[in-house]
C-alpha positions as CSV (number, residue, x, y, z in Angstrom):
1,M,-28.1,98.8,258.4
2,L,-25.4,97.5,260.7
3,V,-24.8,100.7,262.4
4,G,-27.0,103.8,262.5
5,V,-30.7,104.3,262.7
6,L,-33.2,101.5,261.8
7,P,-36.4,102.5,260.1
8,D,-39.7,102.9,262.0
9,G,-41.5,99.5,262.5
10,T,-38.2,97.4,262.7
11,L,-38.7,94.6,265.1
12,L,-35.7,93.7,267.2
13,L,-35.5,90.2,268.7
14,G,-33.0,89.4,271.3
15,T,-32.2,89.9,275.1
16,F,-32.9,93.3,276.7
17,Q,-32.4,94.6,280.2
18,F,-33.6,97.9,281.7
19,G,-31.1,99.9,283.7
20,D,-31.0,103.3,285.3
21,D,-32.3,105.6,282.4
22,R,-31.0,103.1,279.8
23,L,-32.0,100.0,277.9
24,F,-29.3,97.4,277.4
25,G,-29.6,94.8,274.9
26,T,-28.2,92.4,272.4
27,F,-30.3,91.8,269.3
28,T,-30.2,88.4,267.6
29,E,-32.3,89.5,264.6
30,A,-33.8,92.7,263.2
31,K,-36.9,92.4,260.9
32,I,-36.9,95.5,258.8
33,P,-40.3,96.3,257.2
34,G,-40.1,96.0,253.3
35,A,-36.4,95.3,253.4
36,G,-35.6,92.0,255.1
37,T,-34.1,90.3,258.1
38,L,-30.7,90.9,259.7
39,P,-29.7,88.1,262.1
40,S,-26.6,88.8,264.2
41,R,-24.5,86.6,266.4
42,E,-21.6,87.6,268.7
43,F,-18.9,85.0,268.0
44,G,-15.9,86.6,269.7
45,S,-15.7,83.7,272.2
46,L,-15.5,81.2,269.4
47,A,-13.1,83.1,267.1
48,R,-9.4,82.2,267.1
49,R,-7.0,85.0,268.1
50,N,-3.7,85.5,266.2
51,P,-0.9,86.2,268.7
52,A,0.9,88.2,266.0
53,D,-2.1,90.6,265.6
54,A,-1.0,94.3,266.0
55,L,-4.5,95.3,267.3
56,G,-6.5,93.5,269.9
57,W,-10.2,92.9,269.2
58,E,-12.7,93.2,272.1
59,A,-15.8,92.0,270.4
60,A,-16.9,90.4,267.1
61,W,-20.3,90.1,265.6
62,G,-21.4,88.3,262.4
63,Y,-24.4,89.2,260.4
64,S,-26.2,88.0,257.3
65,Y,-28.9,89.9,255.4
66,T,-31.9,88.2,253.7
67,L,-33.9,90.5,251.4
68,A,-37.8,90.7,251.9
69,G,-39.5,87.9,250.1
70,E,-36.4,85.7,249.9
71,T,-35.5,82.7,252.1
72,R,-31.7,82.7,251.8
73,P,-29.2,85.5,252.8
74,A,-27.8,87.7,250.1
75,S,-24.8,89.2,252.0
76,V,-22.7,88.8,255.1
77,A,-20.8,91.2,257.3
78,V,-18.5,91.3,260.4
79,R,-18.4,94.1,262.9
80,L,-15.3,94.3,265.2
81,H,-14.3,96.5,268.2
82,L,-10.7,96.9,267.8
83,A,-8.2,98.3,270.5
84,N,-4.9,99.8,269.4
85,P,-2.0,99.3,271.7
86,G,0.4,101.0,269.3
87,A,1.7,104.6,269.4
88,E,0.2,105.5,265.9
89,P,-3.4,105.5,264.7
90,W,-4.4,102.4,262.5
91,T,-6.4,102.9,259.4
92,L,-8.2,100.0,257.7
93,A,-7.0,99.8,254.1
94,G,-8.3,96.3,253.2
95,A,-10.0,93.1,254.2
96,A,-10.5,89.6,253.0
97,L,-12.4,86.6,254.0
98,V,-10.7,83.1,253.3
99,D,-12.9,80.1,253.5
100,S,-11.9,76.6,254.5
101,T,-11.1,75.6,250.9
102,G,-8.8,78.6,250.5
103,Q,-11.1,80.8,248.4
104,E,-10.5,84.5,249.2
105,V,-13.2,87.1,249.0
106,E,-12.3,90.8,249.1
107,L,-14.6,92.6,251.4
108,A,-16.1,96.1,251.3
109,R,-15.2,98.0,254.4
110,W,-16.7,100.9,256.5
111,R,-14.5,102.8,258.7
112,E,-14.6,106.7,258.5
113,A,-11.7,107.5,260.8
114,P,-8.5,105.9,261.9
115,I,-8.6,103.8,265.2
116,P,-6.6,106.0,267.7
117,P,-4.0,104.6,270.0
118,G,-5.2,103.5,273.4
119,P,-7.7,101.2,275.0
120,T,-10.9,103.1,273.8
121,G,-10.3,101.9,270.2
122,G,-13.1,101.9,267.5
123,F,-15.3,99.9,265.3
124,V,-14.8,98.5,261.7
125,V,-17.5,96.8,259.6
126,V,-16.5,94.6,256.5
127,G,-18.8,92.7,254.3
128,T,-19.7,91.2,250.9
129,E,-22.8,90.7,248.8
130,R,-22.3,86.9,249.0
131,A,-24.5,84.3,250.6
132,P,-23.1,82.5,253.5
133,E,-23.6,79.1,251.8
134,Q,-21.3,80.3,249.0
135,L,-18.6,80.3,251.4
136,D,-17.2,77.2,253.1
137,C,-17.0,78.6,256.7
138,P,-15.6,78.7,259.3
139,C,-13.6,81.3,257.5
140,T,-10.6,83.3,258.4
141,L,-10.9,87.2,258.3
142,K,-7.9,89.3,257.4
143,L,-7.6,93.1,258.0
144,W,-4.6,95.2,257.0
145,E,-3.6,98.9,257.5
146,T,-2.9,101.7,255.0
147,G,0.9,101.8,254.2
148,G,2.0,99.6,257.1
149,P,2.5,96.1,258.2
150,R,0.1,95.9,261.1
151,T,-2.6,93.3,260.5
152,V,-5.5,91.6,262.4
153,T,-6.6,88.1,261.7
154,L,-9.5,86.2,263.2
155,G,-10.1,82.5,262.6
156,N,-13.3,80.4,263.0
157,V,-15.6,83.2,261.6
158,T,-19.2,82.1,261.0
159,F,-22.4,83.8,260.0
160,P,-26.0,83.4,261.4
161,V,-28.8,82.6,259.2
162,S,-32.4,83.5,259.8
163,Q,-34.7,80.6,260.5
164,K,-37.6,82.2,258.7
165,A,-38.1,84.0,255.3
166,A,-37.7,87.7,255.4
167,P,-41.0,89.8,256.3
């Protein structure tokens, strides 16, 4: 649901601007018929960068997902746009979220291809089926690569919560 095609009838809330033959926008919430709500928030300006990070991140979004008929989110996710300044591709091997009490949660990860060297970079999505209130955020997000020492760490990660029950 975080990337890809949304079902017919999905209502997107947010800010949209029309350009030459394009629609630009940032959605703050998707209401998915029969499935639930998916609020999102760009938190990159609030997140803390780690100067030792092997990759740079250009943008960061937090998501929480509330099932239809429920009032509290059931899962959270983070989507990052990473730039790889190194000479070798970077492949996501693992991810964890550490809350302010030190509790660590392993995250599922979605990345189909390595992030190539260069400024173009690529996206990674990580998440867990855990409600935001089960985490004492702000949290720290840790990502690491396959067979290597290059890591990415973001501090001050938070997740949005829909103000209304899912449709």
